[in-house]
Wavefront OBJ file of the C-alpha trace (Angstrom):
o trace
v 153.489 55.918 177.704
v 152.583 52.985 175.471
v 149.309 52.657 177.374
v 148.531 56.286 176.553
v 149.404 55.695 172.900
v 147.050 52.702 172.777
v 144.284 54.746 174.413
v 144.945 57.546 171.970
v 144.626 55.163 169.035
v 141.313 53.837 170.364
v 140.031 57.402 170.663
v 140.366 57.691 166.882
v 137.920 54.849 166.278
v 134.833 57.038 166.067
v 133.067 58.829 163.232
v 133.731 62.312 164.614
v 137.529 61.839 164.585
v 137.540 60.175 161.153
v 135.308 62.915 159.733
v 137.575 65.571 161.204
v 140.718 64.119 159.607
v 139.148 63.545 156.177
v 137.373 66.911 156.060
v 140.507 68.745 157.188
v 142.630 67.039 154.542
v 140.085 67.794 151.824
v 140.057 71.498 152.720
v 143.859 71.591 153.024
v 144.416 69.911 149.646
v 142.012 72.340 147.984
v 143.515 75.444 149.571
v 147.140 74.381 149.137
v 146.797 73.783 145.411
v 145.535 77.341 144.855
v 148.311 79.975 144.823
v 148.319 82.107 147.959
v 145.497 80.277 149.764
v 147.729 78.646 152.356
v 147.174 76.540 155.478
v 146.805 79.564 157.759
v 143.866 80.892 155.739
v 142.251 77.443 155.560
v 142.588 76.844 159.306
v 141.283 80.311 160.134
v 138.204 79.828 157.940
v 137.551 76.348 159.340
v 138.082 77.363 162.975
v 134.411 78.251 163.694
v 133.373 74.779 162.477
v 135.442 73.177 165.260
v 133.603 74.977 168.063
v 130.912 72.300 168.114
v 133.415 69.404 168.054
v 135.249 67.714 170.892
v 138.867 68.909 171.392
v 140.503 65.850 169.803
v 138.551 65.780 166.517
v 138.708 69.585 166.347
v 142.505 69.584 166.501
v 142.720 66.695 164.035
v 140.596 68.611 161.540
v 142.842 71.680 161.739
v 146.028 69.583 161.570
v 144.578 67.861 158.489
v 144.253 71.271 156.832
v 147.893 72.041 157.749
v 149.323 68.795 156.358
v 147.126 68.729 153.261
v 147.940 72.314 152.282
v 151.676 71.814 152.791
v 151.723 68.940 150.306
v 149.164 70.319 147.842
v 151.268 73.391 147.130
v 153.518 71.077 145.127
v 150.729 70.094 142.701
v 150.376 73.496 141.058
v 154.134 74.068 141.393
v 154.811 70.952 139.334
v 151.992 71.280 136.795
v 151.870 75.006 136.000
v 154.965 76.485 137.720
v 152.798 78.228 140.288
v 153.678 77.223 143.874
v 150.479 76.939 145.876
v 152.274 77.708 149.136
v 155.635 79.079 150.233
v 156.580 75.547 151.303
v 156.631 74.555 147.606
v 159.046 77.321 146.614
v 161.905 74.825 146.178
v 159.653 72.199 144.575
v 159.065 74.337 141.480
v 162.802 74.307 140.664
v 162.689 70.606 139.739
v 158.994 69.799 139.437
v 158.103 72.032 136.495
v 161.146 71.020 134.385
v 160.046 67.409 134.871
v 156.583 68.345 133.584
v 158.148 69.903 130.478
v 159.986 66.598 129.959
v 156.715 64.645 130.138
v 157.507 63.313 133.630
v 154.736 65.060 135.556
v 153.250 61.768 136.922
v 156.688 60.791 138.220
v 157.207 64.216 139.799
v 153.782 64.202 141.452
v 154.235 60.687 142.812
v 157.692 61.556 144.203
v 156.257 64.677 145.836
v 153.363 62.734 147.381
v 155.436 59.834 148.661
v 158.224 62.090 149.918
v 155.627 64.200 151.716
v 154.116 61.145 153.383
v 157.538 59.861 154.485
v 158.519 63.264 155.890
v 155.169 63.612 157.626
v 155.296 60.140 159.195
v 158.879 60.713 160.374
v 157.965 64.015 162.010
v 154.849 62.382 163.489
v 156.971 59.670 165.115
v 159.321 62.322 166.500
v 156.298 64.219 167.795
v 154.941 61.071 169.431
v 158.106 59.681 171.021
v 160.674 62.499 171.179
v 158.661 65.693 171.703
v 160.232 66.717 175.059
v 163.793 65.967 173.889
v 163.377 67.809 170.581
v 161.807 70.754 172.416
v 164.829 70.947 174.723
v 167.148 70.952 171.682
v 165.141 73.768 170.097
v 165.408 75.794 173.304
v 169.209 75.689 173.044
v 169.050 77.701 169.818
v 169.883 81.335 170.471
v 170.057 84.347 168.178
v 173.657 83.558 167.046
v 172.599 80.017 166.140
v 169.590 81.181 164.137
v 171.777 83.687 162.291
v 174.336 81.043 161.333
v 171.514 78.717 160.306
v 170.355 81.453 157.917
v 173.933 81.934 156.674
v 174.186 78.216 155.990
v 170.958 78.470 154.008
v 172.352 81.379 152.024
v 175.345 79.270 150.969
v 172.896 77.342 148.776
v 173.190 80.358 146.472
v 176.707 79.237 145.561
v 175.472 75.845 144.372
v 172.380 77.034 142.484
v 174.396 79.813 140.768
v 177.570 77.871 139.995
v 177.422 78.739 136.277
v 176.855 82.474 136.922
v 178.166 82.862 140.462
v 178.586 86.640 140.519
v 175.189 87.201 138.940
v 173.652 84.778 141.437
v 175.227 86.674 144.330
v 173.912 89.942 142.875
v 170.374 88.537 142.687
v 170.642 87.194 146.245
v 171.763 90.637 147.408
v 168.722 92.115 145.648
v 166.504 89.623 147.489
v 168.091 90.503 150.829
v 167.659 94.187 150.026
v 163.964 93.600 149.317
v 163.494 92.222 152.844
v 164.938 95.453 154.248
v 162.116 97.529 152.769
v 159.586 98.676 155.357
v 159.853 98.928 159.125
v 163.094 97.966 160.856
v 162.181 94.973 163.090
v 164.555 96.095 165.874
v 164.458 99.902 165.761
v 160.912 100.377 164.503
v 162.008 103.025 161.992
v 161.077 103.284 158.315
v 163.781 102.464 155.767
v 164.010 102.358 151.978
v 160.403 103.561 151.747
v 161.180 106.951 150.140
v 158.098 108.365 151.829
v 155.791 105.830 150.144
v 152.986 104.218 152.159
v 153.029 101.292 149.724
v 156.692 100.480 150.467
v 156.145 100.963 154.210
v 154.412 97.583 154.397
v 157.509 95.787 153.171
v 157.725 92.728 150.930
v 155.985 89.500 151.954
v 157.284 86.144 150.777
v 154.123 84.778 149.140
v 153.442 87.711 146.741
v 157.142 87.739 145.794
v 157.036 83.975 145.207
v 153.895 84.249 143.064
v 155.515 87.008 141.034
v 158.918 85.381 140.510
v 157.498 82.122 139.227
v 153.830 82.351 138.288
v 153.510 85.888 136.850
v 156.892 85.646 135.089
v 155.806 82.370 133.476
v 152.600 84.022 132.271
v 154.664 86.780 130.662
v 156.971 84.218 129.053
v 154.062 82.277 127.570
v 152.510 85.457 126.199
v 155.844 86.386 124.622
v 156.062 83.020 122.881
v 152.609 83.659 121.399
v 151.608 80.094 122.218
v 148.597 80.908 124.335
v 146.233 81.028 121.334
v 147.244 77.776 119.686
v 148.564 75.221 122.155
v 147.888 73.486 125.410
v 150.162 73.176 128.463
v 152.435 70.112 128.682
v 149.970 67.218 128.799
v 149.802 65.008 131.863
v 148.710 61.441 131.299
v 148.466 59.729 134.646
v 150.188 56.468 133.866
v 153.725 55.607 134.910
v 154.651 56.892 138.321
v 157.181 56.127 141.027
v 156.068 53.378 143.388
v 157.374 52.726 146.883
v 160.044 50.388 145.492
v 161.317 53.171 143.229
v 161.481 55.502 146.226
v 163.784 53.128 148.106
v 166.783 54.399 146.151
v 166.248 57.725 147.925
v 165.864 56.207 151.410
v 168.952 57.866 152.899
v 168.143 61.136 151.151
v 164.632 61.080 152.646
v 165.990 60.230 156.092
v 168.427 63.152 155.990
v 165.776 65.503 154.629
v 163.327 64.396 157.319
v 165.883 65.097 160.047
v 166.574 68.547 158.576
v 162.841 69.239 158.442
v 162.294 68.178 162.060
v 165.198 70.255 163.384
v 164.179 73.355 161.422
v 160.488 72.906 162.226
v 161.135 72.586 165.955
v 162.921 75.957 165.966
v 160.335 78.759 166.282
v 160.398 81.403 163.570
v 161.795 79.264 160.749
v 159.346 77.418 158.487
v 158.860 74.888 155.708
v 160.384 77.046 152.961
v 163.675 77.329 154.865
v 163.735 73.579 155.540
v 163.056 72.839 151.860
v 165.928 75.021 150.641
v 168.352 73.693 153.276
v 167.533 70.121 152.311
v 167.655 70.948 148.598
v 171.073 72.602 148.919
v 172.443 69.757 151.028
v 171.172 67.215 148.507
v 172.789 69.050 145.615
v 176.148 69.479 147.367
v 176.295 65.741 148.131
v 174.796 64.503 144.856
v 176.710 62.414 142.328
v 174.809 64.209 139.554
v 174.587 67.884 140.607
v 174.415 68.960 136.950
v 170.840 67.621 136.766
v 169.612 70.044 139.405
v 167.277 72.783 138.115
v 166.772 70.635 135.001
v 164.377 68.069 136.479
v 166.301 66.267 139.236
v 164.281 63.626 141.055
v 166.704 63.867 143.979
v 166.168 67.597 144.413
v 162.387 67.236 144.238
v 162.373 64.399 146.760
v 164.650 66.289 149.167
v 162.595 69.482 149.190
v 159.207 67.773 149.467
v 160.311 65.415 152.232
v 161.796 68.245 154.277
v 158.922 70.712 153.989
v 156.406 68.104 155.179
v 158.704 66.932 157.985
v 158.302 70.448 159.356
v 154.576 69.987 159.998
v 154.879 67.630 162.956
v 157.967 69.327 164.342
v 156.278 72.744 164.563
v 153.723 71.196 166.939
v 156.449 70.110 169.377
v 157.270 73.497 170.965
v 153.611 74.510 170.725
v 152.270 71.488 172.622
v 155.124 71.070 175.113
v 156.163 74.679 175.779
v 153.279 76.791 174.532
v 155.585 78.465 171.983
v 154.049 78.684 168.472
v 156.679 78.380 165.766
v 154.734 80.095 162.973
v 151.348 81.551 162.068
v 149.771 78.098 161.623
v 150.730 76.842 165.082
v 149.680 80.192 166.558
v 146.155 79.604 165.209
v 146.279 75.976 166.415
v 147.253 77.143 169.900
v 144.322 79.549 169.777
v 142.060 76.625 168.882
v 143.345 74.724 171.914
v 142.642 77.702 174.154
v 139.113 78.026 172.770
v 138.552 74.374 173.719
v 139.565 75.240 177.302
v 143.010 73.608 177.132
v 146.444 75.115 177.734
v 149.675 73.859 176.119
v 152.228 72.372 178.481
v 152.782 69.365 180.694
v 149.106 69.182 181.710
v 148.199 68.148 178.180
v 150.323 65.007 178.554
v 149.130 64.243 182.116
v 145.580 65.448 182.739
v 144.419 65.125 179.100
v 146.721 62.301 178.036
v 144.093 60.297 176.106
v 143.065 63.294 174.013
v 146.641 64.486 173.472
v 147.988 61.104 172.430
v 144.926 60.657 170.236
v 145.975 63.822 168.379
v 149.606 62.647 168.149
v 148.643 59.218 166.805
v 146.061 60.883 164.586
v 148.801 63.023 163.036
v 150.445 59.847 161.713
v 147.088 58.481 160.528
v 146.531 61.780 158.680
v 149.741 61.173 156.707
v 148.465 57.759 155.621
v 145.088 59.190 154.644
v 146.891 61.976 152.779
v 148.510 59.399 150.506
v 145.118 58.197 149.247
v 143.378 61.579 149.174
v 146.515 63.096 147.643
v 146.362 60.645 144.734
v 142.757 61.679 144.169
v 143.727 65.375 144.297
v 146.531 64.794 141.786
v 144.133 63.141 139.323
v 141.661 65.986 139.770
v 144.109 68.863 139.370
v 145.962 67.151 136.485
v 142.984 68.064 134.296
v 144.269 71.640 134.433
v 146.747 70.691 131.736
v 143.908 69.887 129.330
v 142.799 73.513 129.313
v 144.140 75.591 126.379
v 146.583 78.345 127.250
v 144.238 81.140 126.204
v 141.844 79.968 128.953
v 144.338 78.638 131.502
v 146.662 81.647 131.664
v 143.946 84.184 132.531
v 142.668 81.718 135.157
v 146.154 81.391 136.661
v 146.538 85.177 136.625
v 143.262 85.431 138.500
v 144.502 82.932 141.079
v 147.734 84.910 141.400
v 145.863 88.160 142.056
v 143.527 86.534 144.590
v 146.402 84.667 146.260
v 148.556 87.767 146.563
v 145.643 89.798 147.944
v 144.659 87.032 150.393
v 148.041 87.202 152.157
v 147.078 90.315 154.096
v 143.911 91.559 152.359
v 145.841 94.446 150.849
v 146.040 95.458 147.203
v 149.692 96.431 147.714
v 150.622 92.747 147.579
v 149.141 92.510 144.080
v 151.522 95.251 142.975
v 154.409 93.417 144.683
v 153.554 90.238 142.741
v 153.491 92.150 139.448
v 156.826 93.891 140.128
v 158.526 90.615 141.007
v 156.883 89.024 137.982
v 158.583 91.566 135.739
v 161.898 90.901 137.524
v 161.426 87.157 137.070
v 160.648 87.708 133.391
v 163.563 90.027 132.569
v 166.381 88.642 134.773
v 166.852 85.251 133.012
v 167.165 87.029 129.649
v 170.464 88.458 130.922
v 171.543 85.186 132.638
v 170.598 86.425 136.106
v 169.080 83.430 137.984
v 165.946 84.139 140.025
v 166.370 81.307 142.542
v 169.085 83.137 144.560
v 166.751 86.126 144.854
v 164.027 83.892 146.265
v 166.470 82.353 148.749
v 167.505 85.846 149.828
v 163.872 86.798 150.453
v 163.168 83.554 152.350
v 166.183 83.872 154.657
v 166.658 87.642 154.808
v 164.391 88.400 157.764
v 165.679 85.445 159.779
v 169.292 86.532 159.243
v 168.747 90.227 159.906
v 166.631 89.899 163.030
v 168.950 87.415 164.694
v 172.128 89.271 163.742
v 170.645 92.385 165.359
v 169.706 90.451 168.491
v 173.147 88.852 168.636
v 174.933 92.196 168.530
v 172.480 93.753 170.992
v 172.810 90.986 173.573
v 176.439 89.908 173.181
v 177.958 93.100 171.772
v 180.476 91.265 169.590
v 180.294 88.969 166.537
v 182.934 86.754 168.190
v 180.078 84.886 169.882
v 179.371 83.252 166.516
v 182.478 81.082 166.876
v 182.123 80.571 170.624
v 178.762 78.808 170.709
v 178.859 75.132 169.585
v 175.674 75.274 167.476
v 176.594 78.468 165.607
v 180.153 77.185 165.092
v 178.719 73.954 163.666
v 176.672 75.879 161.095
v 179.665 78.088 160.306
v 181.755 75.017 159.488
v 178.933 73.614 157.341
v 178.718 76.949 155.502
v 182.449 76.959 154.749
v 182.303 73.363 153.542
v 179.295 74.114 151.324
v 180.969 77.098 149.665
v 184.317 75.289 149.453
v 182.807 72.325 147.608
v 181.299 74.642 144.975
v 184.493 76.672 144.522
v 186.679 73.563 144.232
v 184.303 72.131 141.636
v 184.402 75.398 139.708
v 188.231 75.464 139.735
v 188.432 71.859 138.597
v 185.936 72.577 135.823
v 188.070 75.398 134.494
v 191.162 73.160 134.505
v 189.302 70.505 132.513
v 188.210 73.122 129.934
v 191.812 74.326 129.532
l 1 2 3 4 5 6 7 8 9 10 11 12 13 14 15 16 17 18 19 20 21 22 23 24 25 26 27 28 29 30 31 32 33 34 35 36 37 38 39 40 41 42 43 44 45 46 47 48 49 50 51 52 53 54 55 56 57 58 59 60 61 62 63 64 65 66 67 68 69 70 71 72 73 74 75 76 77 78 79 80 81 82 83 84 85 86 87 88 89 90 91 92 93 94 95 96 97 98 99 100 101 102 103 104 105 106 107 108 109 110 111 112 113 114 115 116 117 118 119 120 121 122 123 124 125 126 127 128 129 130 131 132 133 134 135 136 137 138 139 140 141 142 143 144 145 146 147 148 149 150 151 152 153 154 155 156 157 158 159 160 161 162 163 164 165 166 167 168 169 170 171 172 173 174 175 176 177 178 179 180 181 182 183 184 185 186 187 188 189 190 191 192 193 194 195 196 197 198 199 200 201 202 203 204 205 206 207 208 209 210 211 212 213 214 215 216 217 218 219 220 221 222 223 224 225 226 227 228 229 230 231 232 233 234 235 236 237 238 239 240 241 242 243 244 245 246 247 248 249 250 251 252 253 254 255 256 257 258 259 260 261 262 263 264 265 266 267 268 269 270 271 272 273 274 275 276 277 278 279 280 281 282 283 284 285 286 287 288 289 290 291 292 293 294 295 296 297 298 299 300 301 302 303 304 305 306 307 308 309 310 311 312 313 314 315 316 317 318 319 320 321 322 323 324 325 326 327 328 329 330 331 332 333 334 335 336 337 338 339 340 341 342 343 344 345 346 347 348 349 350 351 352 353 354 355 356 357 358 359 360 361 362 363 364 365 366 367 368 369 370 371 372 373 374 375 376 377 378 379 380 381 382 383 384 385 386 387 388 389 390 391 392 393 394 395 396 397 398 399 400 401 402 403 404 405 406 407 408 409 410 411 412 413 414 415 416 417 418 419 420 421 422 423 424 425 426 427 428 429 430 431 432 433 434 435 436 437 438 439 440 441 442 443 444 445 446 447 448 449 450 451 452 453 454 455 456 457 458 459 460 461 462 463 464 465 466 467 468 469 470 471 472 473 474 475 476 477 478 479 480 481 482 483 484 485 486 487 488 489 490 491 492 493 494
């Protein structure tokens, strides 16, 4: 194995491989920082370019787009409260408040370094533990996925601790939104009221753009500041170095493990990993009151986890031929175009090329640190633009990003509707984060609950399988910690 790793490393020492990694990262960083233009779109557009390349450099270019876009979504999330990708949906909860406090350089450096750590960790797992992690992912059944989603939904209790009932109501609204459209199991229309617009359902990215970006535009217009002020200024000076990040070493390790486990399970994704890690970090934090007000811990946890997903999603794709999401589906298509098939033959017959890609994944994370710093300096100039110019630009990005999800104008309407919800709900102390969590986890929970009942016929299976029972216990602990803290808080007030 170590001989194959060495041969794989040597295969990277050519201009074609280096060009592929750098070009892929540059495209990924550019696409990820623009709302709605995610890694899938970037990889799809760059796919024809790889036809003339050898298989190794071609895959490295596409993986560079994937990794770069996953991190870059945090840049716009932190600077202008507009998540570039769904993976940055948890990042905006802490990143933008830090920008308002004048800590944008610190937030951006934490996001970059956490992303690199998560990416390197998942790359090492991909390189050394791919078969074992793939076997673990195969043990996940529908009951386990459902309880994983339930555990994610318990985050609602911690992010809504001040307005618990209102948070639950918003989460229920988010879950209800995922039920609009075609029933994934029965194939029947529901909650469409005969409308062709509602028949398409609600996608995550337009809802995310609406809840955070469009609502922020409406808030700024209401404050009448767009004609006279600039956004919170970012002066790239003080930032967190690697020594500063050491105080979060155990947090990053835990978040990386969460990201790898979630990423290796097909059908999950970076947004789910980010919220699971964020909720776990808050429930175990010594300063949970800082969360949603600019917590460095929360930002580090979410960014480390969502980038740890990138390497893990390649594990079932390369070893089993099972794509975990839309990105790995396109990557598997790229492999097929190159005349290669996922599976054991990749690690035997094409070992040098395969291990070159695996080692290259880790090298991409290192390159991302340097190119990411350059991207941060470039995009930080956005904050120098006056509001009356910046806000229309952001609105344009929101419209294009929402439309680009499925090339349908319906998604623009979805973004606007959720923007109005995100604008009005906080005025009545209804938090929007639980609604986002409900939208992120709703489909995963519903589909796997339906499959569980169809296959096993009884919900009792949820406490009979070890993995689902494990997540059930974690869910009870998570909710219990919040409720106990709430009870103690009331006693202190009395």
